[in-house]
N, CA, C and O atoms as CSV, one atom per row, in Angstrom:
chain,resi,resn,atom,element,x,y,z
A,1,UNK,N,N,-80.188,-10.218,-12.459
A,1,UNK,CA,C,-79.550,-8.918,-12.347
A,1,UNK,C,C,-79.309,-8.357,-13.776
A,1,UNK,O,O,-78.930,-9.094,-14.687
A,2,UNK,N,N,-79.537,-7.056,-13.940
A,2,UNK,CA,C,-79.358,-6.422,-15.232
A,2,UNK,C,C,-78.007,-5.864,-15.399
A,2,UNK,O,O,-77.415,-5.337,-14.458
A,3,UNK,N,N,-77.479,-5.976,-16.646
A,3,UNK,CA,C,-76.108,-5.469,-16.915
A,3,UNK,C,C,-76.071,-3.954,-16.949
A,3,UNK,O,O,-77.046,-3.316,-17.349
A,4,UNK,N,N,-74.985,-3.386,-16.544
A,4,UNK,CA,C,-74.847,-1.950,-16.588
A,4,UNK,C,C,-74.660,-1.435,-18.060
A,4,UNK,O,O,-73.822,-1.925,-18.817
A,5,UNK,N,N,-75.420,-0.509,-18.374
A,5,UNK,CA,C,-75.328,0.065,-19.723
A,5,UNK,C,C,-75.145,1.554,-19.624
A,5,UNK,O,O,-76.057,2.225,-19.141
A,6,UNK,N,N,-74.024,2.131,-20.050
A,6,UNK,CA,C,-73.825,3.571,-19.961
A,6,UNK,C,C,-74.711,4.362,-20.891
A,6,UNK,O,O,-75.073,3.896,-21.972
A,7,UNK,N,N,-75.060,5.565,-20.463
A,7,UNK,CA,C,-75.923,6.415,-21.240
A,7,UNK,C,C,-75.168,6.792,-22.515
A,7,UNK,O,O,-74.000,7.176,-22.460
A,8,UNK,N,N,-75.882,6.674,-23.731
A,8,UNK,CA,C,-75.283,6.896,-24.984
A,8,UNK,C,C,-74.845,8.300,-25.198
A,8,UNK,O,O,-73.766,8.558,-25.731
A,9,UNK,N,N,-75.723,9.258,-24.763
A,9,UNK,CA,C,-75.366,10.685,-24.903
A,9,UNK,C,C,-74.146,11.102,-24.084
A,9,UNK,O,O,-73.367,11.946,-24.527
A,10,UNK,N,N,-73.974,10.538,-22.926
A,10,UNK,CA,C,-72.691,10.725,-22.188
A,10,UNK,C,C,-71.538,10.214,-22.840
A,10,UNK,O,O,-70.483,10.847,-22.802
A,11,UNK,N,N,-71.639,9.097,-23.451
A,11,UNK,CA,C,-70.564,8.445,-24.150
A,11,UNK,C,C,-70.171,9.250,-25.356
A,11,UNK,O,O,-68.984,9.373,-25.657
A,12,UNK,N,N,-71.194,9.832,-26.093
A,12,UNK,CA,C,-70.896,10.668,-27.269
A,12,UNK,C,C,-70.141,11.939,-26.802
A,12,UNK,O,O,-69.172,12.349,-27.441
A,13,UNK,N,N,-70.582,12.550,-25.701
A,13,UNK,CA,C,-69.853,13.779,-25.143
A,13,UNK,C,C,-68.439,13.388,-24.771
A,13,UNK,O,O,-67.507,14.105,-25.133
A,14,UNK,N,N,-68.238,12.317,-24.087
A,14,UNK,CA,C,-66.829,11.922,-23.711
A,14,UNK,C,C,-66.001,11.656,-24.925
A,14,UNK,O,O,-64.847,12.083,-24.964
A,15,UNK,N,N,-66.508,10.982,-25.916
A,15,UNK,CA,C,-65.782,10.662,-27.121
A,15,UNK,C,C,-65.422,11.953,-27.863
A,15,UNK,O,O,-64.319,12.120,-28.383
A,16,UNK,N,N,-66.382,12.833,-27.886
A,16,UNK,CA,C,-66.101,14.100,-28.590
A,16,UNK,C,C,-65.058,14.908,-27.856
A,16,UNK,O,O,-64.225,15.556,-28.489
A,17,UNK,N,N,-65.084,14.887,-26.490
A,17,UNK,CA,C,-64.113,15.615,-25.757
A,17,UNK,C,C,-62.691,14.995,-25.926
A,17,UNK,O,O,-61.696,15.702,-26.085
A,18,UNK,N,N,-62.654,13.649,-25.885
A,18,UNK,CA,C,-61.360,13.016,-26.093
A,18,UNK,C,C,-60.773,13.291,-27.524
A,18,UNK,O,O,-59.560,13.444,-27.667
A,19,UNK,N,N,-61.650,13.353,-28.584
A,19,UNK,CA,C,-61.181,13.666,-29.931
A,19,UNK,C,C,-60.643,15.114,-30.004
A,19,UNK,O,O,-59.618,15.369,-30.635
A,20,UNK,N,N,-61.341,16.040,-29.360
A,20,UNK,CA,C,-60.969,17.435,-29.432
A,20,UNK,C,C,-59.568,17.648,-28.688
A,20,UNK,O,O,-58.703,18.396,-29.143
A,21,UNK,N,N,-59.429,16.938,-27.533
A,21,UNK,CA,C,-58.309,17.032,-26.860
A,21,UNK,C,C,-57.050,16.416,-27.633
A,21,UNK,O,O,-55.938,16.942,-27.596
A,22,UNK,N,N,-57.327,15.308,-28.299
A,22,UNK,CA,C,-56.293,14.671,-29.102
A,22,UNK,C,C,-55.868,15.575,-30.264
A,22,UNK,O,O,-54.678,15.669,-30.565
A,23,UNK,N,N,-56.803,16.227,-30.905
A,23,UNK,CA,C,-56.538,17.148,-32.033
A,23,UNK,C,C,-55.712,18.343,-31.555
A,23,UNK,O,O,-54.781,18.787,-32.227
A,24,UNK,N,N,-56.104,18.886,-30.291
A,24,UNK,CA,C,-55.404,20.027,-29.764
A,24,UNK,C,C,-53.974,19.682,-29.416
A,24,UNK,O,O,-53.068,20.490,-29.622
A,25,UNK,N,N,-53.772,18.523,-28.906
A,25,UNK,CA,C,-52.416,18.127,-28.514
A,25,UNK,C,C,-51.532,17.875,-29.728
A,25,UNK,O,O,-50.315,18.050,-29.663
A,26,UNK,N,N,-52.137,17.470,-30.823
A,26,UNK,CA,C,-51.403,17.148,-32.027
A,26,UNK,C,C,-50.899,18.359,-32.809
A,26,UNK,O,O,-49.994,18.272,-33.639
A,27,UNK,N,N,-51.578,19.572,-32.479
A,27,UNK,CA,C,-51.238,20.779,-33.119
A,27,UNK,C,C,-49.985,21.460,-32.472
A,27,UNK,O,O,-49.538,21.042,-31.404
A,28,UNK,N,N,-49.454,22.466,-33.108
A,28,UNK,CA,C,-48.241,23.176,-32.656
A,28,UNK,C,C,-48.640,23.857,-31.306
A,28,UNK,O,O,-49.761,24.342,-31.151
A,29,UNK,N,N,-47.724,23.874,-30.379
A,29,UNK,CA,C,-47.932,24.486,-29.063
A,29,UNK,C,C,-47.870,25.991,-29.177
A,29,UNK,O,O,-47.205,26.573,-30.033
A,30,UNK,N,N,-48.623,26.595,-28.238
A,30,UNK,CA,C,-48.615,28.047,-28.210
A,30,UNK,C,C,-47.219,28.572,-27.666
A,30,UNK,O,O,-46.577,27.938,-26.828
A,31,UNK,N,N,-46.818,29.728,-28.183
A,31,UNK,CA,C,-45.517,30.290,-27.769
A,31,UNK,C,C,-45.613,30.596,-26.220
A,31,UNK,O,O,-46.495,31.326,-25.767
A,32,UNK,N,N,-44.712,30.029,-25.488
A,32,UNK,CA,C,-44.713,30.231,-24.012
A,32,UNK,C,C,-44.156,31.545,-23.496
A,32,UNK,O,O,-44.048,31.741,-22.285
A,33,UNK,N,N,-43.789,32.477,-24.431
A,33,UNK,CA,C,-43.218,33.688,-23.918
A,33,UNK,C,C,-44.168,34.508,-23.089
A,33,UNK,O,O,-45.360,34.573,-23.390
A,34,UNK,N,N,-43.654,35.143,-22.036
A,34,UNK,CA,C,-44.624,35.870,-21.082
A,34,UNK,C,C,-45.108,37.126,-21.786
A,34,UNK,O,O,-44.452,37.699,-22.656
A,35,UNK,N,N,-46.323,37.521,-21.345
A,35,UNK,CA,C,-46.928,38.767,-21.845
A,35,UNK,C,C,-46.173,39.936,-21.338
A,35,UNK,O,O,-45.849,40.004,-20.153
A,36,UNK,N,N,-45.878,40.873,-22.213
A,36,UNK,CA,C,-45.074,42.023,-21.933
A,36,UNK,C,C,-45.982,43.078,-21.393
A,36,UNK,O,O,-47.040,43.323,-21.974
A,37,UNK,N,N,-45.612,43.735,-20.276
A,37,UNK,CA,C,-46.442,44.763,-19.676
A,37,UNK,C,C,-46.052,46.154,-20.164
A,37,UNK,O,O,-44.875,46.511,-20.138
A,38,UNK,N,N,-47.018,46.933,-20.605
A,38,UNK,CA,C,-46.688,48.311,-20.948
A,38,UNK,C,C,-47.188,49.267,-19.991
A,38,UNK,O,O,-47.305,50.440,-20.343
A,39,UNK,N,N,-47.519,48.885,-18.749
A,39,UNK,CA,C,-48.015,49.788,-17.679
A,39,UNK,C,C,-46.849,50.412,-16.963
A,39,UNK,O,O,-45.707,49.957,-17.028
A,40,UNK,N,N,-47.188,51.454,-16.293
A,40,UNK,CA,C,-46.219,52.105,-15.420
A,40,UNK,C,C,-46.109,51.412,-14.069
A,40,UNK,O,O,-47.139,50.989,-13.544
A,41,UNK,N,N,-44.975,51.273,-13.494
A,41,UNK,CA,C,-44.916,50.549,-12.227
A,41,UNK,C,C,-45.537,51.349,-11.050
A,41,UNK,O,O,-45.433,52.573,-10.971
A,42,UNK,N,N,-46.150,50.627,-10.197
A,42,UNK,CA,C,-46.752,51.258,-8.976
A,42,UNK,C,C,-45.722,51.276,-7.889
A,42,UNK,O,O,-44.655,50.668,-7.973
A,43,UNK,N,N,-46.097,52.017,-6.845
A,43,UNK,CA,C,-45.192,51.931,-5.642
A,43,UNK,C,C,-45.470,50.636,-4.954
A,43,UNK,O,O,-46.590,50.347,-4.532
A,44,UNK,N,N,-44.409,49.852,-4.849
A,44,UNK,CA,C,-44.611,48.462,-4.397
A,44,UNK,C,C,-45.052,48.418,-2.928
A,44,UNK,O,O,-45.972,47.664,-2.608
A,45,UNK,N,N,-44.465,49.158,-2.058
A,45,UNK,CA,C,-44.815,49.103,-0.665
A,45,UNK,C,C,-45.127,50.543,-0.206
A,45,UNK,O,O,-44.235,51.234,0.286
A,46,UNK,N,N,-46.360,50.993,-0.360
A,46,UNK,CA,C,-46.699,52.367,-0.007
A,46,UNK,C,C,-46.579,52.536,1.468
A,46,UNK,O,O,-47.081,51.724,2.245
A,47,UNK,N,N,-45.865,53.666,1.888
A,47,UNK,CA,C,-45.581,53.891,3.272
A,47,UNK,C,C,-46.423,54.997,3.870
A,47,UNK,O,O,-46.466,55.168,5.089
A,48,UNK,N,N,-47.102,55.756,3.001
A,48,UNK,CA,C,-47.859,56.877,3.552
A,48,UNK,C,C,-49.190,56.982,2.730
A,48,UNK,O,O,-49.393,56.296,1.728
A,49,UNK,N,N,-50.035,57.850,3.207
A,49,UNK,CA,C,-51.280,58.121,2.515
A,49,UNK,C,C,-51.060,58.736,1.163
A,49,UNK,O,O,-51.798,58.442,0.222
A,50,UNK,N,N,-50.071,59.576,1.044
A,50,UNK,CA,C,-49.701,60.197,-0.289
A,50,UNK,C,C,-49.342,59.127,-1.300
A,50,UNK,O,O,-49.706,59.225,-2.472
A,51,UNK,N,N,-48.604,58.071,-0.835
A,51,UNK,CA,C,-48.358,57.002,-1.818
A,51,UNK,C,C,-49.597,56.331,-2.363
A,51,UNK,O,O,-49.736,56.069,-3.558
A,52,UNK,N,N,-50.509,56.061,-1.404
A,52,UNK,CA,C,-51.776,55.393,-1.754
A,52,UNK,C,C,-52.581,56.256,-2.644
A,52,UNK,O,O,-53.209,55.754,-3.577
A,53,UNK,N,N,-52.599,57.549,-2.402
A,53,UNK,CA,C,-53.438,58.459,-3.276
A,53,UNK,C,C,-52.790,58.591,-4.630
A,53,UNK,O,O,-53.492,58.773,-5.624
A,54,UNK,N,N,-51.447,58.503,-4.709
A,54,UNK,CA,C,-50.759,58.483,-6.013
A,54,UNK,C,C,-51.105,57.256,-6.827
A,54,UNK,O,O,-51.268,57.355,-8.043
A,55,UNK,N,N,-51.222,56.109,-6.198
A,55,UNK,CA,C,-51.570,54.965,-6.835
A,55,UNK,C,C,-53.046,55.020,-7.351
A,55,UNK,O,O,-53.353,54.591,-8.463
A,56,UNK,N,N,-53.916,55.559,-6.503
A,56,UNK,CA,C,-55.368,55.652,-6.814
A,56,UNK,C,C,-55.526,56.574,-8.017
A,56,UNK,O,O,-56.319,56.274,-8.910
A,57,UNK,N,N,-54.768,57.731,-8.071
A,57,UNK,CA,C,-54.900,58.720,-9.168
A,57,UNK,C,C,-54.373,58.026,-10.439
A,57,UNK,O,O,-54.926,58.254,-11.515
A,58,UNK,N,N,-53.359,57.215,-10.357
A,58,UNK,CA,C,-52.740,56.575,-11.477
A,58,UNK,C,C,-53.722,55.566,-12.104
A,58,UNK,O,O,-53.825,55.445,-13.325
A,59,UNK,N,N,-54.467,54.817,-11.182
A,59,UNK,CA,C,-55.448,53.868,-11.643
A,59,UNK,C,C,-56.656,54.595,-12.302
A,59,UNK,O,O,-57.180,54.161,-13.328
A,60,UNK,N,N,-57.054,55.673,-11.689
A,60,UNK,CA,C,-58.217,56.473,-12.260
A,60,UNK,C,C,-57.828,57.053,-13.587
A,60,UNK,O,O,-58.686,57.109,-14.468
A,61,UNK,N,N,-56.605,57.492,-13.813
A,61,UNK,CA,C,-56.054,58.023,-15.050
A,61,UNK,C,C,-56.136,56.965,-16.130
A,61,UNK,O,O,-56.628,57.189,-17.236
A,62,UNK,N,N,-55.631,55.801,-15.756
A,62,UNK,CA,C,-55.598,54.669,-16.734
A,62,UNK,C,C,-57.049,54.265,-17.120
A,62,UNK,O,O,-57.321,54.005,-18.292
A,63,UNK,N,N,-57.942,54.213,-16.170
A,63,UNK,CA,C,-59.297,53.842,-16.446
A,63,UNK,C,C,-59.949,54.833,-17.335
A,63,UNK,O,O,-60.656,54.447,-18.265
A,64,UNK,N,N,-59.728,56.205,-17.075
A,64,UNK,CA,C,-60.327,57.224,-17.903
A,64,UNK,C,C,-59.808,57.145,-19.354
A,64,UNK,O,O,-60.553,57.487,-20.272
A,65,UNK,N,N,-58.626,56.730,-19.577
A,65,UNK,CA,C,-58.127,56.574,-20.938
A,65,UNK,C,C,-58.822,55.451,-21.644
A,65,UNK,O,O,-59.057,55.544,-22.848
A,66,UNK,N,N,-59.178,54.344,-20.919
A,66,UNK,CA,C,-59.775,53.175,-21.551
A,66,UNK,C,C,-61.212,53.357,-21.736
A,66,UNK,O,O,-61.743,52.981,-22.781
A,67,UNK,N,N,-61.933,53.952,-20.723
A,67,UNK,CA,C,-63.392,54.004,-20.719
A,67,UNK,C,C,-63.836,55.124,-21.621
A,67,UNK,O,O,-63.268,56.214,-21.567
A,68,UNK,N,N,-64.898,54.877,-22.505
A,68,UNK,CA,C,-65.438,55.939,-23.289
A,68,UNK,C,C,-66.043,57.031,-22.408
A,68,UNK,O,O,-66.647,56.759,-21.371
A,69,UNK,N,N,-65.868,58.230,-22.838
A,69,UNK,CA,C,-66.273,59.359,-21.956
A,69,UNK,C,C,-67.827,59.357,-21.704
A,69,UNK,O,O,-68.244,59.774,-20.623
A,70,UNK,N,N,-68.659,58.919,-22.627
A,70,UNK,CA,C,-70.138,59.023,-22.352
A,70,UNK,C,C,-70.694,57.735,-21.798
A,70,UNK,O,O,-71.880,57.692,-21.471
A,71,UNK,N,N,-69.911,56.687,-21.675
A,71,UNK,CA,C,-70.437,55.382,-21.249
A,71,UNK,C,C,-70.878,55.353,-19.785
A,71,UNK,O,O,-72.015,54.997,-19.476
A,72,UNK,N,N,-69.970,55.729,-18.896
A,72,UNK,CA,C,-70.220,55.577,-17.467
A,72,UNK,C,C,-69.884,56.860,-16.701
A,72,UNK,O,O,-68.978,57.590,-17.104
A,73,UNK,N,N,-70.569,57.140,-15.645
A,73,UNK,CA,C,-70.186,58.383,-14.866
A,73,UNK,C,C,-68.825,58.208,-14.248
A,73,UNK,O,O,-68.373,57.106,-13.940
A,74,UNK,N,N,-68.201,59.338,-14.084
A,74,UNK,CA,C,-66.850,59.314,-13.423
A,74,UNK,C,C,-67.020,59.109,-11.973
A,74,UNK,O,O,-68.137,59.201,-11.463
A,75,UNK,N,N,-65.906,58.820,-11.248
A,75,UNK,CA,C,-65.957,58.582,-9.798
A,75,UNK,C,C,-66.501,59.882,-9.033
A,75,UNK,O,O,-66.112,61.015,-9.317
A,76,UNK,N,N,-67.364,59.623,-8.113
A,76,UNK,CA,C,-67.936,60.644,-7.346
A,76,UNK,C,C,-69.217,61.212,-7.901
A,76,UNK,O,O,-69.957,61.850,-7.151
A,77,UNK,N,N,-69.529,61.020,-9.181
A,77,UNK,CA,C,-70.776,61.482,-9.718
A,77,UNK,C,C,-71.806,60.307,-9.667
A,77,UNK,O,O,-71.469,59.123,-9.682
A,78,UNK,N,N,-73.054,60.739,-9.607
A,78,UNK,CA,C,-74.144,59.790,-9.523
A,78,UNK,C,C,-75.134,60.049,-10.629
A,78,UNK,O,O,-76.139,59.347,-10.734
């Protein structure tokens, strides 16, 4: 019966991963403060079609501010 011999390349990858994890853990931790939102609040529980349309228009307005004007066609255009 032949003895088990692990693949050398897999052992190198595992050792490299363990070293990188050890180095990452030894460094200073990332600040756990939550990301602050600068967006406008939506209607949490829309009760009518007008509420849903208002949310949709708000999203389209936000997207239009972010998207470059010449990059992609606006909604409804082909």
